[in-house]
N, C-alpha and C positions, 0 to 999 in steps of 0.2 A: 911864736906861732900860736894862733887861737884855734879851738876846736868848736865846730859848729854841728848841728844836725837838723834834719828836717824829717817829719814823719806824716803820713796821709794815707787815706784810702784813694785809690786811683779813680778818676772820674770815668775812664773808658777802659776797654779791653785790649786795645792795641792790635796789631798785625805784626808780621814778619818784617814790615818796613816801618812801622809806626810804633815808637816806643811808648809804653804805658808810663814811664818815669825816667827822670834823668837828672844829672848834675852838670851844668854848663859853667865853663870858665869865662873870664873876662880878660882883656889885654892888661889890666891891672893887677892880676893875681894869678899864681900858678897853684891851684888847690892840689891837695894830696888826700885822695879819697882811701879812708881807713877801714869802713865797713858799710855793707849794704844788707840789709834784711828784707826779706819778701815772704808774706804769708798768705795762703789761700783763704777766700772768703766764701767758697762754695764747696760742694762735695763732688767737684769734677777735678781730675788731676789736670795740671798744666805744666808745659815745659817753658822755660825761660832762658834767655841768652843776656849776659851782660856785654856790652859792645861799645867800641869807641865811636864816637861822632866826630867827623872831620870835614873840613872845607865848607860845608853848608849845613846850616842849622835846621832847615825846614821850618815849620811853624809848631812850636811847643804849646801847650796849654797854659794854664795859669801858673804864675810863680807861688811856690809855697814858702811860706815865711819861715826862715832859719832861726833856730834858738841857739844862743850860746851854751856851750858846756863848761868852759873854764875861765873866760875872760869877759866880764860884763862891759868892759872899756873899748871893746872892738865890735864892729859891725861886720857881718859876712858880706863879702864882694861877689862870690860866686852865688848861682841861683839854682835852687832845686825847681824842676819843672814837671807839670802833670802831663797827661797824655797828648801826644802830638796828633795834628790833623793834617799836616803836610810832612811827607817824609824827609828826614835828613840824609846827608851822605854818610854811610856807615863805613866804619874802618874794620880793624881787628876784633875777633871774638875773644873776650877775656875769661869768662866763665859760662858754664851751662849747667843747668840742673832741672829736676822735676819736682813740683810740689805734689804731694800725694793728695788723692781725692777725698779730703776732708778738711772743714773750716778750721783754721790754725795751724795746718801743716805748712812748714816753712824751711827756708834756707837762710843762713846767714853766711856772707862771704866776708872775709877779713884780708886785709892787705898790711902787713907789717913787717917787722924785722929789717935786719940789713942796714946797711950804712944810711939810706933815705927811707924810712918807713912810709908807707902809702903808696898807692897807685897814682903816679903823677898824671895830671890832665895839662896839657900845653896852655900857656896863657895867651890865648887868642880868642876872639869873639865867635869863632866857629868851631871850638873844641869842647868836647864834653864826653860823658859816658851815660849811655842809654840802656834800658832794661826793656827787652823786646820778648814777646812770645814766639815760640815756634809752633807753627799750626794754629789752632783756634785759641785766641786769647781770652782773658778774663780780668775783672776787676780784682786787685789785690790790695793788702795793706802793705805798705812800703816804708823804708827809711834809709836815709843815706847820712853817714857820719864823715866828715872831712877836716883837714886842718888847712889854714891859710895865714 
């Protein structure tokens, strides 16, 4: 199993139904999300939710190029996506937190331990994990780390 990551400044602020960032699976692979980092770029606090995307992808923004972390002979199959412009169908909420009102204030969520480390994303073209603001959104620095 290879480990990949993608990091970027989001292009948009998102809404309660439009993710600012996400990781999308494909039918070819079932990724295991192991870490998500989100950092404020402004002096205004923002509350964010990590939530499942199910059944309908909506329209995500550009694909963010993944980097390998441990095996340069493999290419990432899952795709990190920037800010959505058409809402996906949202499923269960996984994490929620508030970034303080200072640039650089952040949250790092990790998913590990147990028999199968990582947060499993079903292997279909309609499944993923999205990061959405609660209330007024804003541009953030984000990163996703996953195994596949």
